[in-house]
C-alpha positions in Angstrom: 0.1 -0.2 -1.0 1.3 3.5 -1.1 1.7 5.9 1.4 -1.1 8.0 2.0 1.2 11.4 0.9 2.9 9.8 -1.6 -0.5 11.3 -3.9 -0.5 14.3 -2.6 3.2 15.5 -3.2 2.8 13.8 -6.6 0.5 15.7 -7.5 1.8 19.3 -6.0 4.4 18.1 -8.5 1.8 18.5 -11.6 0.6 21.8 -10.1 4.0 23.5 -9.3 4.9 22.4 -12.9 1.5 24.1 -14.6 2.3 26.4 -12.7 6.0 27.5 -13.2 4.9 26.6 -17.8 2.2 29.4 -16.8 4.4 32.1 -15.0 6.9 30.8 -17.7 4.9 32.5 -20.2 3.7 35.3 -18.3 7.5 37.1 -17.7 7.9 37.9 -15.2 5.0 36.5 -13.2 6.4 36.4 -9.5 4.2 32.9 -9.5 7.9 31.3 -11.7 10.2 31.0 -9.0 8.6 28.9 -6.1 6.7 27.3 -9.0 10.0 26.2 -9.6 11.1 25.3 -6.6 8.7 23.7 -5.2 8.1 21.0 -8.3 11.6 20.6 -7.8 11.1 19.5 -4.4 8.1 17.6 -4.8 10.3 15.1 -7.9 12.9 14.4 -4.2 10.2 14.2 -1.8 7.5 12.0 -4.1 10.7 8.9 -3.9 12.0 9.7 0.1 8.3 9.4 0.7 7.5 6.0 -1.2 9.4 4.1 1.1 11.4 1.8 -0.3 15.2 0.1 -0.1 17.2 2.4 -1.3 20.4 0.0 -3.0 22.8 1.6 -5.7 20.2 2.1 -7.8 18.1 4.4 -6.0 20.7 6.1 -4.7 21.7 7.2 -7.8 18.3 7.7 -9.5 18.2 10.1 -6.3 21.0 11.7 -6.9 20.2 12.4 -9.9 17.0 14.6 -8.9 19.0 16.0 -6.3 21.6 17.2 -8.2 18.5 18.6 -11.1 17.3 20.3 -8.1 19.8 22.3 -7.2 20.3 22.6 -10.9 16.8 24.2 -11.3 17.8 26.6 -9.0 21.2 28.1 -9.3 18.8 27.9 -13.4 17.0 30.7 -11.0 19.8 34.2 -11.2 20.2 35.5 -14.7 24.1 35.7 -14.1 26.6 33.9 -16.1 27.4 32.2 -13.3 24.8 31.1 -12.2 23.9 29.1 -16.0 27.3 27.8 -15.2 26.6 26.1 -12.1 23.3 25.4 -13.5 25.0 24.2 -16.2 27.1 21.9 -14.4 24.6 20.2 -11.3 22.8 19.0 -14.4 25.4 17.5 -15.7 26.2 16.2 -12.4 22.6 14.8 -12.4 22.7 13.0 -16.2 26.1 12.0 -14.7 24.6 9.5 -12.0 21.7 9.1 -14.2 23.8 7.2 -16.5 26.0 5.2 -13.8 22.4 3.9 -12.4 21.3 2.8 -16.0 24.7 0.5 -16.3 24.6 -2.6 -14.4 26.8 -2.8 -11.4 29.2 -5.5 -12.8 29.7 -3.8 -15.6 30.1 0.1 -13.7 33.0 -1.6 -11.9 35.2 -2.7 -15.3 34.8 0.3 -16.5 37.0 1.4 -14.1 34.1 4.2 -12.8 34.8 3.5 -9.0 31.1 2.6 -8.9 29.7 -1.4 -7.4 
């Protein structure tokens, strides 16, 4: 049985995404920042609230979600440095996703230090 908070978090994530998209269409809308941060927080909270045991795969996917949330937050800045930091967080997050999908024995054989 799913924890009761899980559908609530998933629904909040969906609502936050819609609000963020609508706010992005209306440039300068004050709702964009909180909606984007709320969506990112929900993306991280959903797997944590699910109560599943975390192995290598789940940990790497969660790391990718957390790094993506940091990337979203960094990209809210307007400077060139904020862009670079956000892109680096997204790069690290996507590397975590790639490692999650590489079988454990294969990752060790590739010298990736995972496994």
